[in-house]
N, C-alpha and C positions, 0 to 999 in steps of 0.2 A: 457107756462109750459108743462113739459115731465108729459106725464102719467106715473102711477107706471105699472110697468111689472108684478107683480105679487098683488094678494088681501090679502095674508097674508104670514108669515113668512115659514108653512108648504107647500104653494105650490111651494114658493123658493125652498126649500130642496129637492121635488120633481124632480125639473126641473136644477138644476145646483149642481155643483161639490164642496162640503168643500176642503177647502185650495187652491182648484184652480178659482172659482168664489167668494167664499166668507170664512171668516175665525171667527172664535169665539175664544178668549183668555181670559182665568181667572185665577185670581189670588186672592185665598181664605186669606184676610189680615184683613180688619177691618169690622164686619160685620153691623155697624151700617151706611155705607157709599158703595154706589155705582156709580160706574163712568161707562158710556157708553159713545160710540160711534156707535150710530146708522147709520148715514152718513157716516162713515168713508171710506177710501180707494178713490177711482175715483170718487164717488158721490159728496162729499164736501172736498177737499184734505187739510190734516192739521189736519182734528179732530179726527184721529186715533193718530198722534202723541201729541197733545194736551192732548186727554185722558191716553195714557202711560205715560206721563211726568206726570203728575197729580197724576195718580196710584200709582207712585215712590215714591211720595212725603206722601203717605199716608201708607206707611211700617209698 
């Protein structure tokens, strides 16, 4: 198992560049539902796309 590189998000923010190393995308639509892809990108390929597609159906 791969060990975590950071203990929390704030530590990641201090050591990585937003938009280069990580990205946060927010669309304010339905306030009762949150769709997250915490392990999106290269960590678990496809999870970002699934979250984006699900979010599109919640318009």
